[in-house]
N, C-alpha and C positions, 0 to 999 in steps of 0.2 A: 576401507580407503581403497583398496587394490579392486577389488571387482567392480567399486565407482568408474574408476582409468580405466577399465577395461570395455567397461557398457556403455564410455559415455558418447565414442567413436560411432560403433554402429545407431546407438540411441538419433546421433544429431544427423545421422541420411533420413529420416522419417518426415518426409513430409507435412510442414505447417502444424509442427510439434515444436515445444518449447518444455522439454524435461528436463527437473533438475531433479538431482539426485543426491542425497546423504547418509551415510552412514546414522542406526539409530544409533542413540546415546539413552542410556541408564540415568543420568542425570540434567535436566535441561537448564543450562545457567543463562538467565534473562530474563524479562518478564513478556517478551513475543516472542513465536513461534515465523523465523523465516526460512526463506527458498536454499540460504549458503548458511552453510558453517563460520562464515563472519559478517559484520552490515558496517558499513557507511554510512554515515543519515548530517543529508545534506538541510540546514535551515537558515531560515530566511525569516522576516517581519513583513518581506512583501511578498506575496503572493505571485505578479507578471514577475517577480527578478527572477525566484524560485526558480517559475517554470522555463527560464529562458535561460535556465546555467545548468537545470535540473539532467536532463539529456546533453548535454555539451561535455558534462562529468562523464556519465555514464559511456558515450565513443569512447573517451579517454581512456578509461578506467580498461575497456574492450582491446585496449591497444596493447594493455603489457603485457607479457608473456608470465607473469609468474599469478595473475588471476584466469579461473576457469569458470566457467556458466555466471557471466556476472548480470546481473539483470536488476532491474528496478519492479518498484511495486506504486508508482510515483498513476497516478492516475489523471492523470489532465485531464481525459476527456470525459469527467465522472459526469449522469445529468443533475443539472443544481435545480431547485425549485424553491419559490418564494411562496411563502402563506401568509397572507394579513390576518387578523383571527377582527372580526368582529366583536367590538370588548362588549358593549353593550347589550349584541346581541345576545350572546354567551351569558351575562351577567341574568339578563330574563329568566335563562333555561341555571341557572345555578352554577354554573361552570366555568372556573379558574381559569385564564390565559396562561399557567404553569401545566395542569392537566390536560390542554389539547399539546403541549408542548411534549410535553412524555409521551402524554399520549404518541404522537406524528415518533416520533425520535426511538421508541419500542418498535414500532411499525417498518420503521422505513432508516433509517440514522448510525450511523458512525460520526466516533468523535471525530470533530475537522480539527484539524491540526496544522499548521504552513510547516511543512517535512516531508521528506522522499527518505527511504532507505533503500541502498544498494546494495 
């Protein structure tokens, strides 16, 4: 951690980049790789409400002197596509809608959930 703290001010001067350093651990606790040692997850049943409050929480957390390198993995501007399956045409070829869904998910998808991690 001492090396990370020594490098942080120098790396912050590099224009146009954000670098998040974390000392390597032999054991990873938790099911998700993150940018930092600690995570805060904000969840809401309403995506609109989450989208409104997540940036406010992020800005507030960045003002706390106890925290360093606060970031968010929220993808509020991520691309979105809606696919309408022509079930009659798919059935003529023996293709189940679930197969189409699985194929598109394997190619392009991520699990969708209404949460963001700081």
